[in-house]
C-alpha positions in Angstrom: -162.5 -67.1 58.6 -164.4 -68.8 55.9 -167.1 -71.5 56.8 -167.1 -74.7 54.6 -170.6 -74.0 53.3 -169.5 -70.6 51.9 -166.2 -72.1 50.6 -168.5 -74.5 48.7 -170.8 -71.8 47.4 -168.1 -69.7 46.2 -166.4 -72.7 44.6 -169.6 -73.3 42.8 -170.1 -69.8 41.8 -166.5 -69.5 40.5 -166.7 -73.1 38.5 -170.0 -71.6 36.8 -168.4 -68.2 36.0 -165.3 -69.8 34.5 -167.4 -71.8 32.4 -169.8 -69.2 31.5 -172.7 -71.0 32.7 -175.8 -69.9 35.1 -176.4 -71.6 38.4 -179.8 -72.7 36.5 -177.7 -74.5 33.9 -175.5 -76.0 36.7 -178.7 -77.5 38.0 -179.9 -78.8 34.6 -176.5 -80.3 34.0 -176.1 -81.9 37.3 -179.9 -83.3 37.3 -180.5 -81.5 40.8 -183.9 -79.8 41.0 -183.3 -76.1 40.5 -185.0 -75.5 43.9 -182.4 -77.7 45.6 -179.4 -75.9 44.3 -180.9 -72.3 44.5 -181.9 -73.1 48.3 -178.1 -73.9 49.1 -176.7 -71.0 47.0 -179.0 -68.5 48.6 -178.1 -69.7 52.2 -181.6 -71.2 52.8 -180.3 -74.7 53.3 -177.1 -75.9 54.7 -174.4 -78.6 54.6 -175.1 -80.2 51.1 -174.8 -84.0 51.0 -171.8 -85.3 49.5 -174.0 -87.0 46.6 -175.1 -83.4 45.8 -171.7 -82.3 45.5 -170.7 -85.4 43.3 -173.6 -84.4 41.0 -172.2 -80.9 40.7 -168.9 -82.2 39.9 -170.4 -84.3 37.0 -172.1 -81.0 35.8 -168.7 -79.4 35.7 -166.9 -82.3 34.5 -164.5 -82.5 37.5 -164.0 -85.0 40.3 -164.5 -84.4 44.0 -160.7 -84.1 44.5 -160.7 -81.4 41.6 -163.7 -79.6 43.4 -161.9 -79.3 46.8 -158.4 -78.8 45.5 -158.9 -74.9 45.6 -157.3 -72.4 47.8 -160.8 -71.4 49.0 -160.7 -74.4 51.2 -157.3 -73.5 52.7 -159.2 -70.9 54.5 -161.9 -73.0 55.9 -162.1 -73.1 59.7 -164.5 -75.3 62.0 -167.2 -73.1 63.3 
């Protein structure tokens, strides 16, 4: 079972890895404060806002649909 939060974290890591950029660079490209993104990635905060995900998608130059169109989300189950 994979939680939605962990699927989102994994997707962010995978997209960053595919593009050969760091989480810090993702933060810069998205315009999100580094501490905001790092807190989520380190599991210190939970349930990112959809607006936060939209900023991340802009950093990766993808749509929200493309973000969630990944096999990771097929494994997500409600907690």
